[in-house]
VMD Tcl script that builds the backbone (N, CA, C; Angstrom):
set m [mol new atoms 471]
animate dup $m
set s [atomselect $m all]
$s set {name element resname resid chain x y z} {
  {N N MET 1 A 39.754 324.900 110.553}
  {CA C MET 1 A 39.022 326.134 110.638}
  {C C MET 1 A 37.549 325.878 110.939}
  {N N ASP 2 A 36.968 324.828 110.285}
  {CA C ASP 2 A 35.557 324.526 110.499}
  {C C ASP 2 A 35.254 324.182 111.951}
  {N N LYS 3 A 36.242 323.656 112.678}
  {CA C LYS 3 A 36.041 323.303 114.080}
  {C C LYS 3 A 35.702 324.527 114.921}
  {N N PHE 4 A 36.228 325.644 114.549}
  {CA C PHE 4 A 36.103 326.842 115.364}
  {C C PHE 4 A 34.931 327.727 114.972}
  {N N ILE 5 A 34.365 327.449 113.847}
  {CA C ILE 5 A 33.235 328.254 113.388}
  {C C ILE 5 A 31.982 327.396 113.458}
  {N N LYS 6 A 31.030 327.827 114.261}
  {CA C LYS 6 A 29.773 327.100 114.356}
  {C C LYS 6 A 28.903 327.475 113.170}
  {N N SER 7 A 28.520 326.460 112.438}
  {CA C SER 7 A 27.626 326.742 111.321}
  {C C SER 7 A 26.191 326.542 111.781}
  {N N LYS 8 A 25.313 327.346 111.235}
  {CA C LYS 8 A 23.899 327.211 111.551}
  {C C LYS 8 A 23.359 325.988 110.828}
  {N N ARG 9 A 22.714 325.117 111.572}
  {CA C ARG 9 A 22.098 323.945 110.952}
  {C C ARG 9 A 20.676 324.302 110.563}
  {N N SER 10 A 20.345 324.001 109.342}
  {CA C SER 10 A 18.973 324.247 108.915}
  {C C SER 10 A 18.130 323.017 109.249}
  {N N THR 11 A 16.838 323.195 109.291}
  {CA C THR 11 A 15.955 322.067 109.584}
  {C C THR 11 A 15.924 321.134 108.378}
  {N N PRO 12 A 15.802 319.825 108.634}
  {CA C PRO 12 A 15.775 318.867 107.525}
  {C C PRO 12 A 14.618 319.148 106.566}
  {N N SER 13 A 14.875 318.948 105.287}
  {CA C SER 13 A 13.848 319.132 104.264}
  {C C SER 13 A 12.874 317.967 104.294}
  {N N LYS 14 A 11.632 318.224 103.923}
  {CA C LYS 14 A 10.617 317.171 103.812}
  {C C LYS 14 A 10.551 316.714 102.362}
  {N N LEU 15 A 10.390 315.418 102.177}
  {CA C LEU 15 A 10.289 314.859 100.832}
  {C C LEU 15 A 8.864 314.985 100.308}
  {N N THR 16 A 8.739 315.084 98.999}
  {CA C THR 16 A 7.410 315.099 98.386}
  {C C THR 16 A 6.846 313.678 98.403}
  {N N ALA 17 A 5.552 313.559 98.239}
  {CA C ALA 17 A 4.908 312.241 98.206}
  {C C ALA 17 A 5.470 311.407 97.052}
  {N N HIS 18 A 5.725 312.057 95.919}
  {CA C HIS 18 A 6.282 311.351 94.759}
  {C C HIS 18 A 7.661 310.768 95.078}
  {N N ASP 19 A 8.525 311.572 95.712}
  {CA C ASP 19 A 9.864 311.092 96.063}
  {C C ASP 19 A 9.797 309.981 97.108}
  {N N CYS 20 A 8.866 310.086 98.067}
  {CA C CYS 20 A 8.688 309.015 99.065}
  {C C CYS 20 A 8.304 307.705 98.385}
  {N N THR 21 A 7.398 307.785 97.413}
  {CA C THR 21 A 6.971 306.590 96.672}
  {C C THR 21 A 8.133 306.009 95.880}
  {N N LEU 22 A 8.901 306.859 95.230}
  {CA C LEU 22 A 10.048 306.404 94.451}
  {C C LEU 22 A 11.062 305.686 95.344}
  {N N ILE 23 A 11.367 306.262 96.480}
  {CA C ILE 23 A 12.321 305.653 97.413}
  {C C ILE 23 A 11.764 304.346 97.964}
  {N N ARG 24 A 10.478 304.326 98.340}
  {CA C ARG 24 A 9.850 303.111 98.859}
  {C C ARG 24 A 9.921 301.993 97.823}
  {N N ASP 25 A 9.639 302.320 96.562}
  {CA C ASP 25 A 9.695 301.314 95.499}
  {C C ASP 25 A 11.112 300.787 95.315}
  {N N GLU 26 A 12.102 301.670 95.358}
  {CA C GLU 26 A 13.491 301.236 95.200}
  {C C GLU 26 A 13.932 300.358 96.368}
  {N N LEU 27 A 13.539 300.715 97.587}
  {CA C LEU 27 A 13.861 299.876 98.742}
  {C C LEU 27 A 13.205 298.506 98.618}
  {N N THR 28 A 11.955 298.486 98.178}
  {CA C THR 28 A 11.238 297.218 98.021}
  {C C THR 28 A 11.917 296.342 96.981}
  {N N LYS 29 A 12.299 296.926 95.861}
  {CA C LYS 29 A 12.986 296.151 94.824}
  {C C LYS 29 A 14.327 295.628 95.342}
  {N N TRP 30 A 15.051 296.455 96.103}
  {CA C TRP 30 A 16.335 296.034 96.676}
  {C C TRP 30 A 16.121 294.867 97.631}
  {N N ILE 31 A 15.154 294.989 98.521}
  {CA C ILE 31 A 14.896 293.948 99.510}
  {C C ILE 31 A 14.488 292.645 98.827}
  {N N CYS 32 A 13.631 292.732 97.827}
  {CA C CYS 32 A 13.179 291.522 97.129}
  {C C CYS 32 A 14.286 290.899 96.290}
  {N N SER 33 A 15.019 291.706 95.556}
  {CA C SER 33 A 16.056 291.147 94.685}
  {C C SER 33 A 17.234 290.599 95.477}
  {N N SER 34 A 17.468 291.129 96.669}
  {CA C SER 34 A 18.566 290.651 97.510}
  {C C SER 34 A 18.099 289.651 98.560}
  {N N VAL 35 A 16.820 289.309 98.538}
  {CA C VAL 35 A 16.201 288.389 99.489}
  {C C VAL 35 A 16.571 288.788 100.920}
  {N N ARG 36 A 16.275 290.019 101.245}
  {CA C ARG 36 A 16.519 290.560 102.579}
  {C C ARG 36 A 15.216 290.553 103.373}
  {N N PRO 37 A 15.301 290.490 104.691}
  {CA C PRO 37 A 14.075 290.577 105.491}
  {C C PRO 37 A 13.496 291.990 105.412}
  {N N PHE 38 A 12.180 292.071 105.495}
  {CA C PHE 38 A 11.526 293.380 105.407}
  {C C PHE 38 A 11.996 294.328 106.502}
  {N N ASN 39 A 12.340 293.789 107.669}
  {CA C ASN 39 A 12.719 294.669 108.777}
  {C C ASN 39 A 14.133 295.229 108.638}
  {N N ILE 40 A 14.813 294.950 107.532}
  {CA C ILE 40 A 16.141 295.538 107.324}
  {C C ILE 40 A 16.055 297.059 107.265}
  {N N VAL 41 A 14.880 297.577 106.885}
  {CA C VAL 41 A 14.736 299.034 106.825}
  {C C VAL 41 A 14.765 299.654 108.219}
  {N N SER 42 A 14.656 298.830 109.269}
  {CA C SER 42 A 14.744 299.324 110.645}
  {C C SER 42 A 16.138 299.153 111.234}
  {N N ASP 43 A 17.067 298.617 110.466}
  {CA C ASP 43 A 18.415 298.340 110.948}
  {C C ASP 43 A 19.145 299.631 111.314}
  {N N PRO 44 A 19.661 299.731 112.551}
  {CA C PRO 44 A 20.366 300.958 112.956}
  {C C PRO 44 A 21.584 301.261 112.084}
  {N N GLY 45 A 22.296 300.238 111.657}
  {CA C GLY 45 A 23.471 300.454 110.810}
  {C C GLY 45 A 23.110 301.070 109.475}
  {N N LEU 46 A 21.985 300.641 108.911}
  {CA C LEU 46 A 21.535 301.224 107.648}
  {C C LEU 46 A 21.188 302.694 107.846}
  {N N LYS 47 A 20.492 302.996 108.936}
  {CA C LYS 47 A 20.116 304.391 109.206}
  {C C LYS 47 A 21.357 305.264 109.397}
  {N N ILE 48 A 22.327 304.754 110.136}
  {CA C ILE 48 A 23.554 305.525 110.375}
  {C C ILE 48 A 24.291 305.769 109.064}
  {N N THR 49 A 24.371 304.723 108.244}
  {CA C THR 49 A 25.055 304.854 106.958}
  {C C THR 49 A 24.358 305.871 106.065}
  {N N LEU 50 A 23.039 305.761 105.980}
  {CA C LEU 50 A 22.298 306.713 105.152}
  {C C LEU 50 A 22.430 308.137 105.683}
  {N N GLN 51 A 22.398 308.282 107.009}
  {CA C GLN 51 A 22.525 309.619 107.585}
  {C C GLN 51 A 23.896 310.206 107.273}
  {N N THR 52 A 24.927 309.377 107.313}
  {CA C THR 52 A 26.270 309.840 106.961}
  {C C THR 52 A 26.310 310.320 105.515}
  {N N VAL 53 A 25.713 309.529 104.628}
  {CA C VAL 53 A 25.673 309.907 103.216}
  {C C VAL 53 A 24.920 311.224 103.045}
  {N N MET 54 A 23.797 311.341 103.723}
  {CA C MET 54 A 23.007 312.571 103.583}
  {C C MET 54 A 23.722 313.771 104.187}
  {N N ASN 55 A 24.455 313.554 105.278}
  {CA C ASN 55 A 25.218 314.660 105.864}
  {C C ASN 55 A 26.290 315.141 104.896}
  {N N ILE 56 A 26.900 314.207 104.208}
  {CA C ILE 56 A 27.886 314.590 103.194}
  {C C ILE 56 A 27.191 315.341 102.064}
  {N N CYS 57 A 26.024 314.840 101.667}
  {CA C CYS 57 A 25.270 315.496 100.591}
  {C C CYS 57 A 24.761 316.875 101.010}
  {N N GLN 58 A 24.700 317.114 102.295}
  {CA C GLN 58 A 24.229 318.399 102.804}
  {C C GLN 58 A 25.062 319.550 102.252}
  {N N LYS 59 A 26.307 319.282 101.987}
  {CA C LYS 59 A 27.175 320.312 101.413}
  {C C LYS 59 A 26.616 320.820 100.090}
  {N N TYR 60 A 25.848 319.957 99.429}
  {CA C TYR 60 A 25.377 320.283 98.091}
  {C C TYR 60 A 23.896 320.623 98.023}
  {N N GLN 61 A 23.055 319.948 98.852}
  {CA C GLN 61 A 21.609 320.134 98.727}
  {C C GLN 61 A 20.903 320.434 100.041}
  {N N GLY 62 A 21.554 320.398 101.143}
  {CA C GLY 62 A 20.898 320.602 102.428}
  {C C GLY 62 A 20.566 319.282 103.086}
  {N N PRO 63 A 20.220 319.331 104.369}
  {CA C PRO 63 A 19.995 318.092 105.124}
  {C C PRO 63 A 18.684 317.396 104.759}
  {N N ILE 64 A 18.738 316.074 104.794}
  {CA C ILE 64 A 17.547 315.242 104.631}
  {C C ILE 64 A 17.573 314.239 105.771}
  {N N ASN 65 A 16.502 314.159 106.524}
  {CA C ASN 65 A 16.416 313.256 107.659}
  {C C ASN 65 A 16.193 311.824 107.168}
  {N N ALA 66 A 16.988 310.877 107.663}
  {CA C ALA 66 A 16.873 309.469 107.247}
  {C C ALA 66 A 15.487 308.905 107.548}
  {N N GLU 67 A 14.850 309.365 108.604}
  {CA C GLU 67 A 13.507 308.879 108.945}
  {C C GLU 67 A 12.495 309.207 107.840}
  {N N ASP 68 A 12.751 310.261 107.085}
  {CA C ASP 68 A 11.855 310.616 105.983}
  {C C ASP 68 A 12.045 309.705 104.774}
  {N N ILE 69 A 13.186 309.040 104.694}
  {CA C ILE 69 A 13.482 308.175 103.551}
  {C C ILE 69 A 13.036 306.742 103.817}
  {N N LEU 70 A 13.372 306.229 104.997}
  {CA C LEU 70 A 13.085 304.831 105.299}
  {C C LEU 70 A 11.621 304.633 105.672}
  {N N VAL 71 A 11.106 303.485 105.283}
  {CA C VAL 71 A 9.719 303.145 105.584}
  {C C VAL 71 A 9.694 301.963 106.540}
  {N N THR 72 A 8.536 301.650 107.069}
  {CA C THR 72 A 8.410 300.565 108.042}
  {C C THR 72 A 8.329 299.209 107.335}
  {N N PRO 73 A 8.689 298.122 108.042}
  {CA C PRO 73 A 8.561 296.781 107.438}
  {C C PRO 73 A 7.144 296.467 106.945}
  {N N PRO 74 A 6.074 296.821 107.687}
  {CA C PRO 74 A 4.736 296.559 107.124}
  {C C PRO 74 A 4.491 297.315 105.815}
  {N N THR 75 A 5.062 298.507 105.701}
  {CA C THR 75 A 4.922 299.262 104.456}
  {C C THR 75 A 5.619 298.527 103.325}
  {N N ILE 76 A 6.816 297.992 103.590}
  {CA C ILE 76 A 7.540 297.208 102.580}
  {C C ILE 76 A 6.728 295.961 102.234}
  {N N ALA 77 A 6.190 295.288 103.259}
  {CA C ALA 77 A 5.392 294.078 103.018}
  {C C ALA 77 A 4.203 294.394 102.115}
  {N N ASN 78 A 3.516 295.476 102.403}
  {CA C ASN 78 A 2.381 295.879 101.563}
  {C C ASN 78 A 2.849 296.285 100.172}
  {N N ASN 79 A 3.994 296.940 100.109}
  {CA C ASN 79 A 4.495 297.412 98.825}
  {C C ASN 79 A 4.974 296.259 97.943}
  {N N VAL 80 A 5.436 295.165 98.553}
  {CA C VAL 80 A 5.825 293.986 97.771}
  {C C VAL 80 A 4.638 293.515 96.950}
  {N N HIS 81 A 3.486 293.418 97.594}
  {CA C HIS 81 A 2.287 292.955 96.889}
  {C C HIS 81 A 1.881 293.936 95.788}
  {N N LYS 82 A 1.963 295.218 96.095}
  {CA C LYS 82 A 1.601 296.240 95.106}
  {C C LYS 82 A 2.531 296.188 93.901}
  {N N LEU 83 A 3.839 296.140 94.167}
  {CA C LEU 83 A 4.795 296.097 93.061}
  {C C LEU 83 A 4.723 294.776 92.299}
  {N N ALA 84 A 4.470 293.675 93.016}
  {CA C ALA 84 A 4.340 292.374 92.343}
  {C C ALA 84 A 3.176 292.411 91.355}
  {N N GLU 85 A 2.055 292.955 91.785}
  {CA C GLU 85 A 0.903 293.063 90.882}
  {C C GLU 85 A 1.223 293.968 89.695}
  {N N TYR 86 A 1.906 295.051 89.964}
  {CA C TYR 86 A 2.276 295.980 88.897}
  {C C TYR 86 A 3.181 295.290 87.871}
  {N N TYR 87 A 4.222 294.598 88.357}
  {CA C TYR 87 A 5.143 293.933 87.435}
  {C C TYR 87 A 4.482 292.759 86.723}
  {N N ARG 88 A 3.568 292.069 87.406}
  {CA C ARG 88 A 2.820 290.993 86.741}
  {C C ARG 88 A 2.001 291.555 85.581}
  {N N SER 89 A 1.395 292.722 85.802}
  {CA C SER 89 A 0.584 293.323 84.733}
  {C C SER 89 A 1.456 293.709 83.540}
  {N N LEU 90 A 2.712 294.060 83.797}
  {CA C LEU 90 A 3.617 294.415 82.700}
  {C C LEU 90 A 4.128 293.183 81.952}
  {N N ILE 91 A 4.443 292.124 82.692}
  {CA C ILE 91 A 5.068 290.957 82.070}
  {C C ILE 91 A 4.043 289.994 81.471}
  {N N ARG 92 A 2.809 290.019 81.954}
  {CA C ARG 92 A 1.788 289.079 81.465}
  {C C ARG 92 A 1.631 289.104 79.943}
  {N N PRO 93 A 1.393 290.269 79.320}
  {CA C PRO 93 A 1.226 290.251 77.861}
  {C C PRO 93 A 2.494 289.801 77.123}
  {N N VAL 94 A 3.648 290.099 77.684}
  {CA C VAL 94 A 4.908 289.676 77.061}
  {C C VAL 94 A 5.011 288.156 77.085}
  {N N LEU 95 A 4.718 287.558 78.239}
  {CA C LEU 95 A 4.791 286.098 78.354}
  {C C LEU 95 A 3.746 285.418 77.472}
  {N N ILE 96 A 2.556 286.002 77.390}
  {CA C ILE 96 A 1.510 285.437 76.524}
  {C C ILE 96 A 1.965 285.470 75.064}
  {N N ASP 97 A 2.506 286.602 74.629}
  {CA C ASP 97 A 3.002 286.715 73.247}
  {C C ASP 97 A 4.100 285.696 72.969}
  {N N GLN 98 A 5.019 285.551 73.905}
  {CA C GLN 98 A 6.124 284.608 73.712}
  {C C GLN 98 A 5.616 283.167 73.693}
  {N N ALA 99 A 4.644 282.857 74.541}
  {CA C ALA 99 A 4.075 281.503 74.559}
  {C C ALA 99 A 3.346 281.214 73.252}
  {N N GLU 100 A 2.569 282.188 72.772}
  {CA C GLU 100 A 1.828 282.002 71.518}
  {C C GLU 100 A 2.764 281.845 70.320}
  {N N SER 101 A 3.931 282.467 70.385}
  {CA C SER 101 A 4.880 282.345 69.273}
  {C C SER 101 A 5.799 281.130 69.439}
  {N N GLY 102 A 5.627 280.385 70.529}
  {CA C GLY 102 A 6.424 279.181 70.751}
  {C C GLY 102 A 7.835 279.457 71.233}
  {N N ALA 103 A 8.081 280.654 71.737}
  {CA C ALA 103 A 9.435 281.024 72.152}
  {C C ALA 103 A 9.629 281.005 73.666}
  {N N LEU 104 A 8.611 280.609 74.406}
  {CA C LEU 104 A 8.682 280.658 75.868}
  {C C LEU 104 A 9.075 279.298 76.435}
  {N N CYS 105 A 10.013 279.320 77.354}
  {CA C CYS 105 A 10.429 278.105 78.054}
  {C C CYS 105 A 10.338 278.390 79.550}
  {N N ILE 106 A 9.627 277.537 80.271}
  {CA C ILE 106 A 9.527 277.689 81.721}
  {C C ILE 106 A 10.274 276.522 82.354}
  {N N CYS 107 A 11.271 276.858 83.156}
  {CA C CYS 107 A 12.145 275.848 83.754}
  {C C CYS 107 A 11.943 275.779 85.261}
  {N N PRO 108 A 11.702 274.567 85.772}
  {CA C PRO 108 A 11.627 274.408 87.227}
  {C C PRO 108 A 13.030 274.286 87.815}
  {N N ASP 109 A 13.154 274.661 89.052}
  {CA C ASP 109 A 14.426 274.537 89.759}
  {C C ASP 109 A 14.131 274.065 91.169}
  {N N LEU 110 A 14.497 272.840 91.464}
  {CA C LEU 110 A 14.357 272.306 92.818}
  {C C LEU 110 A 15.667 272.540 93.555}
  {N N TRP 111 A 15.582 273.125 94.726}
  {CA C TRP 111 A 16.780 273.340 95.527}
  {C C TRP 111 A 16.401 273.278 96.993}
  {N N ASN 112 A 17.404 273.167 97.843}
  {CA C ASN 112 A 17.096 273.094 99.269}
  {C C ASN 112 A 18.056 273.942 100.081}
  {N N ASP 113 A 17.560 274.330 101.227}
  {CA C ASP 113 A 18.345 275.068 102.205}
  {C C ASP 113 A 18.821 274.036 103.220}
  {N N GLN 114 A 20.097 273.693 103.161}
  {CA C GLN 114 A 20.641 272.656 104.037}
  {C C GLN 114 A 20.537 273.042 105.509}
  {N N TYR 115 A 20.669 274.329 105.787}
  {CA C TYR 115 A 20.637 274.793 107.174}
  {C C TYR 115 A 19.231 274.665 107.761}
  {N N LYS 116 A 18.226 275.118 107.010}
  {CA C LYS 116 A 16.845 275.070 107.497}
  {C C LYS 116 A 16.157 273.749 107.178}
  {N N LYS 117 A 16.793 272.922 106.335}
  {CA C LYS 117 A 16.216 271.638 105.912}
  {C C LYS 117 A 14.863 271.846 105.227}
  {N N VAL 118 A 14.830 272.798 104.296}
  {CA C VAL 118 A 13.611 273.123 103.564}
  {C C VAL 118 A 13.890 272.983 102.070}
  {N N ASP 119 A 12.960 272.335 101.353}
  {CA C ASP 119 A 13.056 272.213 99.900}
  {C C ASP 119 A 12.221 273.308 99.244}
  {N N TYR 120 A 12.695 273.791 98.099}
  {CA C TYR 120 A 12.006 274.846 97.365}
  {C C TYR 120 A 11.855 274.456 95.904}
  {N N LEU 121 A 10.807 274.973 95.289}
  {CA C LEU 121 A 10.595 274.843 93.855}
  {C C LEU 121 A 10.467 276.251 93.288}
  {N N GLY 122 A 11.337 276.578 92.355}
  {CA C GLY 122 A 11.273 277.867 91.680}
  {C C GLY 122 A 10.941 277.653 90.215}
  {N N LEU 123 A 10.304 278.637 89.604}
  {CA C LEU 123 A 10.000 278.596 88.178}
  {C C LEU 123 A 10.570 279.847 87.526}
  {N N THR 124 A 11.302 279.640 86.445}
  {CA C THR 124 A 11.897 280.750 85.705}
  {C C THR 124 A 11.459 280.669 84.257}
  {N N ALA 125 A 11.010 281.791 83.719}
  {CA C ALA 125 A 10.614 281.872 82.311}
  {C C ALA 125 A 11.786 282.427 81.511}
  {N N PHE 126 A 12.067 281.785 80.376}
  {CA C PHE 126 A 13.119 282.229 79.461}
  {C C PHE 126 A 12.516 282.404 78.074}
  {N N PHE 127 A 12.985 283.415 77.357}
  {CA C PHE 127 A 12.616 283.543 75.948}
  {C C PHE 127 A 13.637 284.410 75.230}
  {N N VAL 128 A 13.688 284.217 73.916}
  {CA C VAL 128 A 14.562 285.002 73.050}
  {C C VAL 128 A 13.661 285.796 72.117}
  {N N THR 129 A 13.893 287.092 72.045}
  {CA C THR 129 A 13.075 287.953 71.191}
  {C C THR 129 A 13.524 287.847 69.736}
  {N N SER 130 A 12.736 288.426 68.856}
  {CA C SER 130 A 13.091 288.426 67.434}
  {C C SER 130 A 14.374 289.217 67.182}
  {N N ALA 131 A 14.732 290.099 68.118}
  {CA C ALA 131 A 15.985 290.862 68.011}
  {C C ALA 131 A 17.143 290.112 68.681}
  {N N HIS 132 A 16.912 288.841 69.006}
  {CA C HIS 132 A 17.924 287.955 69.592}
  {C C HIS 132 A 18.329 288.345 71.015}
  {N N GLY 133 A 17.439 288.990 71.735}
  {CA C GLY 133 A 17.704 289.317 73.134}
  {C C GLY 133 A 17.195 288.194 74.027}
  {N N LEU 134 A 18.042 287.723 74.931}
  {CA C LEU 134 A 17.660 286.670 75.871}
  {C C LEU 134 A 17.130 287.310 77.149}
  {N N TYR 135 A 15.952 286.881 77.566}
  {CA C TYR 135 A 15.333 287.410 78.780}
  {C C TYR 135 A 14.966 286.268 79.710}
  {N N SER 136 A 15.056 286.532 80.993}
  {CA C SER 136 A 14.611 285.549 81.985}
  {C C SER 136 A 13.905 286.287 83.113}
  {N N PHE 137 A 12.869 285.638 83.634}
  {CA C PHE 137 A 12.095 286.196 84.735}
  {C C PHE 137 A 11.842 285.095 85.751}
  {N N ASP 138 A 12.151 285.371 87.006}
  {CA C ASP 138 A 11.785 284.444 88.070}
  {C C ASP 138 A 10.295 284.620 88.315}
  {N N LEU 139 A 9.542 283.559 88.085}
  {CA C LEU 139 A 8.093 283.643 88.222}
  {C C LEU 139 A 7.632 283.409 89.653}
  {N N CYS 140 A 8.267 282.452 90.322}
  {CA C CYS 140 A 7.873 282.167 91.699}
  {C C CYS 140 A 8.920 281.294 92.363}
  {N N CYS 141 A 8.825 281.219 93.659}
  {CA C CYS 141 A 9.641 280.315 94.454}
  {C C CYS 141 A 8.830 280.002 95.703}
  {N N ALA 142 A 8.621 278.717 95.954}
  {CA C ALA 142 A 7.806 278.322 97.100}
  {C C ALA 142 A 8.362 277.043 97.714}
  {N N ARG 143 A 7.988 276.801 98.946}
  {CA C ARG 143 A 8.372 275.544 99.591}
  {C C ARG 143 A 7.803 274.382 98.798}
  {N N TYR 144 A 8.582 273.327 98.727}
  {CA C TYR 144 A 8.162 272.123 98.023}
  {C C TYR 144 A 8.231 270.984 99.026}
  {N N ASN 145 A 7.068 270.570 99.512}
  {CA C ASN 145 A 7.016 269.597 100.600}
  {C C ASN 145 A 6.786 268.160 100.143}
  {N N GLU 146 A 6.761 267.923 98.835}
  {CA C GLU 146 A 6.519 266.576 98.330}
  {C C GLU 146 A 7.751 265.702 98.540}
  {N N ASN 147 A 7.519 264.441 98.892}
  {CA C ASN 147 A 8.637 263.506 99.041}
  {C C ASN 147 A 9.188 263.086 97.688}
  {N N ASP 148 A 8.299 262.995 96.699}
  {CA C ASP 148 A 8.689 262.589 95.355}
  {C C ASP 148 A 9.194 263.819 94.601}
  {N N LYS 149 A 10.468 263.824 94.262}
  {CA C LYS 149 A 11.077 264.978 93.589}
  {C C LYS 149 A 11.273 264.730 92.094}
  {N N THR 150 A 10.567 263.748 91.537}
  {CA C THR 150 A 10.717 263.447 90.115}
  {C C THR 150 A 10.003 264.491 89.267}
  {N N GLY 151 A 10.354 264.539 87.991}
  {CA C GLY 151 A 9.729 265.474 87.064}
  {C C GLY 151 A 8.230 265.289 86.985}
  {N N GLN 152 A 7.775 264.048 86.997}
  {CA C GLN 152 A 6.339 263.766 86.922}
  {C C GLN 152 A 5.615 264.359 88.126}
  {N N SER 153 A 6.217 264.261 89.294}
  {CA C SER 153 A 5.612 264.818 90.509}
  {C C SER 153 A 5.555 266.342 90.443}
  {N N VAL 154 A 6.621 266.953 89.943}
  {CA C VAL 154 A 6.668 268.414 89.834}
  {C C VAL 154 A 5.606 268.909 88.863}
  {N N LEU 155 A 5.391 268.196 87.754}
  {CA C LEU 155 A 4.395 268.603 86.763}
  {C C LEU 155 A 2.978 268.583 87.328}
  {N N GLN 156 A 2.721 267.755 88.322}
  {CA C GLN 156 A 1.381 267.661 88.900}
  {C C GLN 156 A 1.058 268.857 89.781}
  {N N ILE 157 A 2.057 269.561 90.208}
  {CA C ILE 157 A 1.828 270.727 91.067}
  {C C ILE 157 A 1.510 271.884 90.198}
}
mol reanalyze $m
mol bondsrecalc $m
mol representation Tube
mol addrep $m
C-alpha cells in the first residue's frame, strides 16, 4: 500500500549545538578506543548506514540528515586533544591519590607491529580502590625506537 501512496517528506531537522557536541564526543571516543583513522567519519559506508538507521527512525522522530551528525577528520583530530585534556584533568587527582596511598602500579608494555616493523611502548596504570574495585587506564602509547629493549633502557625514557 505504501508504494502507491506518496508521502510528503519533511525537511531534515537541525541538531542543537549541545547535541552536535555530544555526538562529536561520542565519535571521538569511538575512534580513539577502536584505534580507527580520523577520516573514518568520511567513509561513504558509514554515512549510508547511518542514513538508513535515521530513515528507519524517521517513523518515530522525523528525518535527521547524516551530514548534521558526522564531523570532519580535522574536527575529530582537534577534539581528540580537547577530550584528552579533559580526561587527564579528571584522572590526574585520582592517580595522585592512588600513588600517595601506595596503591598505584604503572606497567610498561613493549610490543611491535610486524607488518609495519614498528616497536611501541605503552604505559598502563592499575590500582585497586578501598572498595576492592580494580581500575586500569592506558596512559600512553608511542613509538619506541631504542635498540635496547631491556627494563633498564625503558626506565631511562
